[in-house]
C-alpha positions in Angstrom: -57.1 -14.9 -19.3 -55.7 -13.9 -15.9 -52.0 -14.1 -15.3 -50.6 -16.8 -13.0 -50.0 -15.8 -9.4 -46.3 -15.1 -8.7 -44.0 -15.3 -5.7 -40.7 -13.5 -5.4 -38.3 -14.5 -2.6 -35.2 -12.5 -1.8 -32.7 -14.4 0.3 -29.9 -12.5 1.9 -27.0 -14.7 3.0 -25.2 -13.6 6.1 -21.7 -13.4 4.7 -20.8 -10.5 7.0 -19.7 -7.2 5.5 -20.5 -8.1 2.0 -23.3 -9.1 -0.4 -24.9 -12.4 -1.5 -28.5 -12.4 -2.6 -30.5 -15.2 -4.3 -33.7 -13.9 -5.9 -36.2 -16.5 -7.0 -39.3 -15.8 -9.2 -42.0 -18.4 -9.4 -44.7 -17.5 -11.9 -47.2 -20.3 -12.7 -45.0 -23.2 -13.6 -42.0 -21.0 -14.5 -39.0 -20.7 -12.2 -36.3 -18.2 -12.6 -33.4 -17.6 -10.2 -30.7 -14.9 -10.0 -27.7 -14.5 -7.7 -26.6 -10.9 -7.0 -23.0 -10.8 -5.9 -21.1 -13.2 -3.6 -18.3 -11.7 -1.6 -17.2 -10.4 1.8 -14.8 -7.9 3.3 -11.8 -9.7 4.7 -12.2 -7.8 8.0 -15.9 -8.3 8.4 -16.6 -12.0 7.8 -19.5 -13.7 9.6 -17.9 -17.0 8.5 -15.4 -18.1 5.9 -16.7 -17.2 2.4 -16.3 -20.8 1.3 -19.0 -21.8 3.9 -21.4 -19.2 2.4 -20.7 -20.4 -1.1 -21.3 -24.0 -0.2 -24.5 -23.1 1.6 -25.7 -21.2 -1.6 -24.9 -24.2 -3.8 -26.5 -26.7 -1.4 -29.7 -24.6 -1.3 -29.8 -24.4 -5.1 -29.3 -28.2 -5.3 -32.1 -28.9 -2.8 -34.5 -26.6 -4.6 -33.8 -28.1 -8.0 -36.1 -30.4 -9.9 -33.3 -32.6 -11.1 -30.9 -32.3 -8.1 -28.4 -30.1 -10.0 -27.7 -26.5 -8.9 -28.6 -24.0 -11.6 -28.8 -20.2 -11.9 -30.4 -18.4 -14.7 -28.3 -15.2 -14.1 -25.3 -14.3 -12.0 -25.0 -10.6 -11.4 -21.7 -9.1 -10.3 -22.5 -5.5 -9.6 -18.9 -4.3 -9.4 -15.4 -5.7 -8.8 -15.0 -4.9 -5.2 -13.8 -7.9 -3.3 -16.8 -7.7 -0.8 -19.0 -8.4 -3.8 -17.1 -10.9 -5.9 -14.5 -12.7 -3.8 -16.6 -15.8 -3.4 -16.5 -16.5 -7.2 -12.8 -17.3 -6.9 -13.7 -20.6 -5.3 -13.7 -23.8 -7.5 -17.0 -24.9 -5.9 -18.8 -23.0 -8.6 -17.7 -25.6 -11.1 -20.7 -27.6 -10.0 -23.2 -24.9 -10.9 -24.8 -24.4 -14.3 -25.1 -20.7 -15.1 -26.9 -19.4 -18.2 -25.7 -15.8 -18.1 -23.4 -13.5 -16.2 -24.2 -9.8 -16.1 -21.4 -7.3 -15.5 -21.1 -3.5 -15.6 -19.8 -2.4 -19.0 -16.6 -1.2 -17.3 -15.5 -4.8 -17.2 -15.7 -5.2 -21.0 -12.2 -5.6 -22.3 -13.5 -4.7 -25.8 -15.0 -1.4 -24.8 -12.5 1.4 -25.2 -14.1 3.6 -22.5 -14.2 0.7 -20.1 -10.6 -0.3 -20.8 -9.3 3.3 -20.1 -11.3 3.6 -16.9 -10.3 0.2 -15.5 -6.7 0.7 -16.4 -6.6 4.0 -14.4 -8.4 2.4 -11.5 -6.1 -0.6 -11.4 -3.0 1.6 -11.8 -4.2 3.8 -8.9 -4.8 0.8 -6.7 -1.3 -0.6 -7.4 0.3 2.7 -6.7 -1.6 3.1 -3.4 -0.6 -0.4 -2.3 3.0 0.3 -3.2 3.0 3.6 -1.3 1.5 1.8 1.7 4.0 -0.9 1.6 6.9 1.6 1.7 5.1 3.6 4.4 4.8 0.5 6.6 8.2 -1.2 5.8 9.4 -2.9 9.0 6.3 -1.9 11.0 4.2 -4.6 12.6 0.7 -4.5 11.1 -0.7 -4.2 14.6 1.1 -0.9 15.0 0.0 0.7 11.7 -1.8 4.0 12.0 -5.6 3.6 11.6 -5.6 5.8 8.5 -2.9 3.6 6.8 -4.8 0.3 7.7 -8.0 1.8 6.3 -6.3 3.0 3.1 -4.8 -0.5 2.5 -8.2 -2.1 3.0 -9.8 0.3 0.5 -7.0 -0.2 -2.0 -7.1 -4.0 -1.8 -10.9 -4.0 -2.1 -10.8 -1.7 -5.2 -8.0 -3.8 -6.8 -10.5 -6.6 -7.3 -10.0 -10.3 -7.5 -8.5 -11.7 -10.7 -9.6 -15.3 -10.1 -13.2 -14.3 -9.4 -13.3 -12.0 -12.5 -11.8 -14.8 -14.6 -14.6 -17.1 -13.6 -17.3 -14.5 -14.2 -16.1 -13.8 -17.8 -15.0 -17.5 -18.4 -11.3 -17.1 -19.1 -7.9 -18.5 -17.9 -9.5 -21.8 -17.2 -11.9 -20.4 -14.6 -15.5 -21.3 -15.3 -18.8 -22.5 -14.0 -20.0 -26.0 -14.9 -20.8 -24.9 -18.4 -19.8 -22.2 -20.9 -22.1 -19.2 -20.2 -23.1 -16.0 -21.9 -21.6 -12.7 -20.6 -23.7 -9.6 -20.9 -22.2 -6.1 -20.2 -24.7 -3.5 -19.1 -26.0 -0.9 -19.7 -26.0 -1.5 -23.5 -25.3 1.5 -25.8 -28.7 0.8 -27.3 -31.1 1.9 -24.6 -33.8 -0.4 -25.9 -31.7 -3.4 -24.9 -31.5 -2.2 -21.3 -35.1 -3.5 -20.7 -34.4 -7.2 -20.6 -37.1 -9.8 -21.1 -36.0 -12.8 -19.2 -38.3 -15.3 -20.8 -40.9 -15.5 -18.1 -44.3 -13.8 -18.8 -44.5 -10.4 -17.1 -41.0 -10.4 -15.8 -38.3 -7.9 -17.0 -35.2 -6.3 -15.7 -34.2 -2.7 -16.2 -30.5 -1.9 -16.3 -30.4 1.8 -15.2 -26.7 2.2 -14.5 -23.9 2.8 -14.4 -23.9 5.8 -16.6 -22.2 5.6 -20.0 -22.2 9.4 -20.3 -18.6 10.6 -20.9 -19.0 13.4 -18.4 -20.0 10.9 -15.7 -17.1 8.7 -16.6 -14.7 11.5 -15.9 -16.2 11.8 -12.4 -15.6 8.1 -11.9 -11.9 8.4 -12.8 -9.6 8.1 -9.8 -7.9 11.4 -9.1 -4.4 12.2 -10.2 -3.8 13.7 -6.8 -5.7 14.2 -3.6 -4.7 17.1 -1.4 -1.0 17.1 -1.0 -0.6 13.4 -1.9 0.8 12.7 -5.3 0.0 9.2 -6.7 3.4 8.8 -8.3 5.7 6.1 -7.0 8.7 7.8 -8.6 8.4 10.6 -6.0 9.7 10.1 -2.5 6.9 9.4 0.0 8.8 9.2 3.3 7.2 12.5 4.2 10.4 14.4 5.0 10.4 18.1 4.3 12.9 17.8 1.6 11.1 14.9 -0.2 7.6 16.4 0.0 6.2 17.7 -3.3 4.6 20.4 -1.2 7.3 21.6 1.3 6.1 22.8 4.7 8.0 26.1 4.3 8.7 28.3 1.4 12.4 28.3 0.5 12.7 32.0 1.4 12.3 31.0 5.0 14.8 28.1 4.9 17.9 28.6 6.9 21.0 28.3 4.8 23.5 27.8 7.5 22.4 25.3 10.2 25.4 26.1 12.4 23.7 29.5 13.2 20.8 27.7 15.0 21.1 27.7 18.8 21.7 24.2 20.3 18.5 24.2 22.2 16.5 24.9 19.1 18.3 22.1 17.3 17.3 19.7 20.0 13.7 21.0 19.8 13.6 20.4 16.1 14.8 16.8 16.6 12.1 16.2 19.1 9.5 17.1 16.5 10.7 14.1 14.5 10.0 15.8 11.2 11.5 12.8 9.3 8.6 10.7 10.6 6.0 13.0 9.0 3.7 11.0 6.7 0.8 11.5 4.3 -1.4 9.0 6.1 -4.5 11.1 5.8 -3.7 11.7 2.2 -3.3 8.0 1.6 -6.7 7.4 3.1 -8.3 10.2 1.1 -6.9 8.8 -2.2 -8.0 5.3 -1.3 -11.4 6.5 -0.3 -11.9 8.4 -3.6 -10.8 5.3 -5.5 -13.4 3.3 -3.5 -16.1 5.7 -4.5 -15.1 5.6 -8.1 -15.4 1.8 -8.3 -18.7 1.9 -6.3 -20.2 4.3 -8.9 -19.5 1.7 -11.6 -22.1 -0.6 -9.9 -24.8 -2.2 -12.0 -28.0 -0.5 -11.0 -30.9 -2.9 -11.6 -34.7 -3.0 -11.2 -36.4 -6.3 -11.3 -40.0 -5.9 -12.5 -42.4 -8.7 -11.8 -45.9 -8.0 -13.0 -45.5 -4.3 -12.2 -43.9 -4.8 -8.8 -40.4 -3.4 -8.6 -37.3 -4.7 -6.7 -34.3 -2.4 -6.5 -30.7 -3.6 -6.5 -28.3 -0.7 -6.9 -25.0 -2.5 -5.9 -22.9 0.0 -4.0 -23.9 3.0 -6.2 -23.0 6.3 -4.5 -24.0 9.9 -5.0 -23.0 10.4 -8.7 -24.5 7.1 -9.9 -27.7 7.7 -8.0 -28.0 11.2 -9.5 -27.7 9.8 -13.0 -30.8 7.7 -12.2 -32.8 10.2 -10.2 -32.4 12.9 -12.9 -34.1 10.7 -15.5 -37.9 10.8 -15.0 -38.4 7.4 -16.5 -35.8 5.7 -14.3 -36.9 7.7 -11.3 -40.4 6.4 -11.7 -39.2 2.8 -11.5 -37.7 3.5 -8.1 -40.6 5.5 -6.6 -43.0 2.5 -6.0 -40.3 -0.2 -5.3 -41.6 -2.9 -3.0 -38.0 -3.8 -2.1 -34.7 -2.1 -1.8 -31.3 -3.7 -1.3 -29.7 -1.0 0.9 -26.6 0.2 -0.9 -23.0 0.0 0.4 -24.0 -1.6 3.7 -25.9 1.5 4.9 -23.0 3.9 4.6 -23.6 7.7 4.6 -22.6 8.2 1.0 -24.8 5.5 -0.7 -28.6 5.9 -0.2 -29.5 9.5 -1.1 -31.6 11.3 1.5 -33.8 12.6 -1.3 -34.6 9.0 -2.4 -35.9 8.1 1.1 -37.5 11.4 2.0 -39.0 12.4 -1.4 -39.0 9.7 -4.0 -39.6 6.3 -2.4 -43.1 5.6 -1.2 -43.6 4.6 2.5 -44.2 1.1 3.9 -41.9 -1.0 1.7 -39.1 -3.5 2.6 -35.4 -3.3 2.6 -32.5 -5.6 3.3 -29.2 -4.5 4.9 -26.2 -6.6 4.1 -23.9 -5.8 6.9 -21.3 -7.3 9.3 -19.1 -5.7 11.9 -15.9 -4.1 10.8 -14.5 -2.6 14.0 -13.3 0.7 12.7 -16.6 1.4 11.1 -18.9 0.3 13.9 -19.9 3.8 14.8 -20.6 5.0 11.2 -21.9 2.0 9.2 -24.8 1.6 9.0 -25.5 5.3 9.2 -27.8 5.8 12.2 -29.7 8.7 10.5 -30.4 6.5 7.5 -31.8 3.7 9.6 -33.9 6.2 11.5 -35.3 7.7 8.3 -36.2 4.2 7.0 -38.1 3.5 10.2 -39.8 6.8 10.1 -41.1 6.0 6.6 -42.4 2.6 7.9 -40.1 0.5 5.9 -39.4 -3.0 7.2 -35.6 -3.4 7.4 -34.2 -6.9 7.5 -30.6 -7.4 8.6 -28.5 -10.4 9.8 -30.0 -10.3 13.3 -33.7 -9.9 12.2 -36.0 -12.6 13.7 -38.4 -14.7 11.6 -41.9 -13.2 11.3 -44.2 -15.1 8.9 -46.8 -12.3 9.3 -44.7 -10.1 7.0 -43.0 -12.9 5.1 -39.6 -13.1 6.9 -38.1 -16.6 7.3 -34.7 -17.5 8.6 -32.3 -20.4 8.7 -30.1 -20.4 11.8 -27.7 -17.5 11.3 -27.1 -18.4 7.7 -29.7 -16.4 5.8 -32.8 -14.2 6.0 -35.5 -14.4 3.4 -38.4 -12.2 2.4 -41.3 -13.5 0.3 -43.7 -11.4 -1.8 -46.9 -12.9 -3.1 -48.0 -11.1 -6.2 -51.1 -11.3 -8.4 
């Protein structure tokens, strides 16, 4: 007997610089729906996140047989605020959710996860403390760009406690019902191919890696360049306070009275007491950001042999874990759809994936909103050019409706792509 015809719709909500995707699979009379992430960067909002959450819930309600919003699965790919901040809102208490899927690093009962999260959280706290001391008494509008960027990264990496509490169902935060929480990938590789209960539909959890060697790579650094992440050390940047003095002590002048007055004035004009580790702060925050991105859930939805790729914000190390495994790599090669990772940044989508692995002529969605300081770098122009060269259809917030290729839109609220499968 022939299998029922299927449709898969991927709806990208225009939250801004963040992710919120509703995936709907209709197969015969079966209906299955998954939400992948719901959050936005606080400096790149297309609209208040509450409006996006309310729109998602309203759409779920309108498309429900009994008028009650329901999700089979909520996926939170990683704990960056631009992926989970929306779950902090109490509006979700109207929605029935069967399962929540999280990366294993969020599992409080997993020793490896606990150690990793503790280090990441401690690093984020230390960075925020250093930035607070660095900017004490300085108007935020006057902060150096590197410091502002470092604070943004650190806040994003620190996560959102209320959102996480709802996702795991603790501290009084919940959906309408008590839900099952599944941490992925499972230690038992067989359990990483998940049968969702609809004929011919499975999900493959390909990452993040559970290899101890890879976990070490995901650890935040103890130090970056000359910056020591230790709040017990002075950080005002003065020569005396620096853990790496500008000059070796053999060259230090023991008797300042022997310095000519004009040289003393010149030294004052250099304002050495104002030296800072701004670039070091940014470097540390950036590495922490990458460490958290590489803990992203890396999923492939398989509907009757058609593959839909959702890699969260996985960056180089996490991608290599997948591409170095022939079985996992094969699931990516013929993907009909790709959710572009990390908003199209330079360090997410590997060049080898686009140029050598992924077949031409597929579709991709770019969740993106303008953050002023990244306007020249995200999305990466070379990536967008490569996708066009390989004849991929790229849908972003400003893409127009085109029913010839299955793109529909609703005002500036969402863009949707529909696949009709046999």
